N, C-alpha and C positions, 0 to 999 in steps of 0.2 A: 468494258472494264472501267471502273471509276478512277478518277484522278487520285483519290486517296490511296487506292490499292497500287496504282502505277508508281506513286512516289515511294511507297513502302518497299518496292522492289529495288530502288536505287540506293541501296545502303552499303555501297563499297566502303570499306574502312578508309578514312582519310589518311594520307601518307605524304610525307615530305621526302622527296628524292633529289638526287643530284646527278649532273652529267658534265663532261668536259666541254668547254666553249672554245671556239676558234678565235673570237674577237671579244672586245670588251666595250664596244660603243654604247651598249645599253646596260652596263654593269650596275647592279643595285636597283634597277627598275623592276616593276611587277606588271605582267600582262595577263589578262583573263581572256581565254579563247573558248567560245561555245562551238559545239560541233567539232571538237578537237581530235577526234579519233580517225578521221579519214579525209581524203581529198585536200582541198585548199586549207582547211583548218589545221590538219596535221602538218602540212607543208609549212604553214606560217609558224606553228609551234617549233618545228625543227629550226627554221631560220632565226627565230628570236632566241632560241637556246644557244645557237651558234654565236650570238652577239652578247652572251652572258646575261640575258634577261631572265629573271625569275618568272615562273609560270604557274598559273592556275588553270588547269585543264578540266573541262567539263563536257559531258555528253550523256545520252540516255543509256547507252549500251555499257553495262558494267564490265563485261569481259573485254571488250575492245578498249575501254578506258584503262583497265589494268595492264593490257598488253602495251599500249603506248607509254604508260608510266614506266614499265620495265625497260622499254627501248631507250628512254631518256634518263635512265637512272645511273649514269656513270660520271657524275661531275661535281662541280662546286656551286652550281646554281640550285636554288630551292624550287621544288615542284610540289604543288598541292593538287592531287587528283580527287575530284569530288563530283559525283553524278548529279545531274539536274535535268528536269523536264522544263524547258523554257516556257511552255504553255501554262504552267501552273505557278501562280504567285507564291504559294507556300514552299514549293520546291526551290524557287529562285531566292526566297528569303533564307532558306537553309543554306544555300550555296554561299551567300554573302556573309552569313554569320560565321561560317567556317573560314571564309577568306579573311575576315577581320580578326579572327583568333590567331591566324598564322602570319598575316602580313598587316602592317599598319598603314599601307598605302596601296593605291592602284593608279598606275601611270598610263596603261594602255588597255583598251577594250576592243576585242575583235568579235563583232557580232557575225558569226559565221553559220550558226545552226540553221538549217533549211531543208525542206523536202519538196519534191515535185509530184506530179501525178501522170498517169497514163494519158496519151493523146486522145482527148474526147471533145466533141463539140459541146457547146453550152447546153443544148437541149438534152444531152445524155449524161451530163456531169452530176453525179449524186451529191446531194447536200452535205452528207457527212465528210466526203472528200474535200469539198469546198471549205468547210469549216476547219478541218484539220490543217490544210495548207495555209489558210489565212492566220490561224492561231499560232502556228509554228513560225512562219516567215515574217509576219507583221506584228502580231501581239507579243510574241516571244522577244522580238527585237525591242519593243517598247518596254516590256517588263524588266529585262536585263539592263537596258540603258538607264532606266529610271533608278534602279537599285544602285548602279555604278556611280551615278552622279552624286550620291550621298557621301561617297568616299574619295572621289576624284578631285584633285586640286589643279590650280593653274599650271599649265605646261603639259597637261594630259592630252592624249589623242584617242579618239574613237574612230574605228574603221568598221563600216558596215558592208558586208559582202552582199551586193544586190543582184549581180549578173546584168548583162546587157538587156535582159527582159524588163529591166526597170524603165527603159525609155524606148523600147521597141515592142512590137506585137507578134506573137507566134501563134497562129491558128491552132486550136486544139489544146491550148494551155491556159485557159481562161483564169483558173484559180491561181496558177503560178504567176501569170502576167499581172493580175490584180494585186497579189500580195507584194510583188516587187515594185510595181508602180506606187503602191501605198507606202512601202518602206523608203522609197526615194523621197516622197513628200515628207515623211517623218524625219529623215536624215537632213534634208535641206532646211526644215524648220529648226531642228536642233542646232545646226551650224550657226544660224543667225542668233539664236538665243544664247549660245555659249561664247560668242565672240568677246563680250565684255569680261568673261571669266578666264579668258586665255586658254580655252580648251579647243583644240582643233578637231574638226569632224570631216572625215574622208568617205565619200561614196565610192566604193570599189565596184566597178562594172566589167568583170571579165567576160570575154567571149568564150567560145567553145574550149573547155578545158577537160582533159582526160581524167574524169572522176566517175565514181559509181552512179551518179545521178542519171547518167545516160541509160542505165539499165531500165529505169522507169520512163524517161522522156522519149528515148529513141534507141532501142536496143541495137539497131543496125548502123548506128552513127559511125562515120569514118574516123576512128580514133587516131589514126596516124597523122591526120591533118590538124589535130588539136594541139594546144599548148599543154605543157606539163604543169601540175600544181606548183612545183618548185619555181617555175618562171614567174607565176603570179605572186608567190610569196616573196621572191626577191624584190619585186617592184613595191610591194607593201612595206617591207622593211626600209627600203631607201626613202620612201615617202615619210615614214615615221621619223627617220633620222635627219630630216631637213631642220635647219635652224628654227628656233621657236618663233621667229618673226616672219616665217614663210610657211605656206601650206599648199598641198595639192587638194583641191576641193572635190574634184571628180577624177577618178583614176580609171580610164577605160583602156583595156588591153585586149587586143584581138590577135588571133593567129593570122599569119600572112595569107592563109587561104581564104580569109574573110569569115562570114557568119555561117558558112557551110549550108 
């Protein structure tokens, strides 16, 4: 399936929605979340909405994006739901054109979109799977971040969800490991480049979290030993809320059971 055809599928009508917030510590700010329809991305969206933060929600699955939009549609914050394939620069450009039409600012970027692959040794890992994982997890993070920097000003925060696979190795997950190690290098470089601009960059490295990614990685994984996505989201929001003259550079969160 060509990229052009894939992008044509992602034509969910843009919509601004509202929902009630529990707090107002991020009132008036705007956050963009990729991979916002499930797992940690969805949990972060809920946590930011609870702090009165306006949201730009994006994902590839139109139906899931519409469902999340309806869930968050009861309030005074503004929500823009717009589909995007982070692998495709044209799709990313369309997302940011829509974002600029509806919001004049971007304060927070959550790079969360990511995929995994079945446990396979390198000698049996198909090249198309390698490319798809690298394009989504690494190139997608690059494309979205680059577009965001054109509109993000001093005081902004970028959080990239990398997983502990960014600094550890899990046999059978070569493409996933490589994509996350690369994304950590990208994130670390970005942090140094943006210090003079007053934009904070946080590498989020969660350990085992109870999300759908385990269906691909390890279907029999012990879910009860894992953290909830809401736990990770809570830590992310608290890091974002630090004073402007302080930052968490690397946020590693593990279940008390360890790496499983």
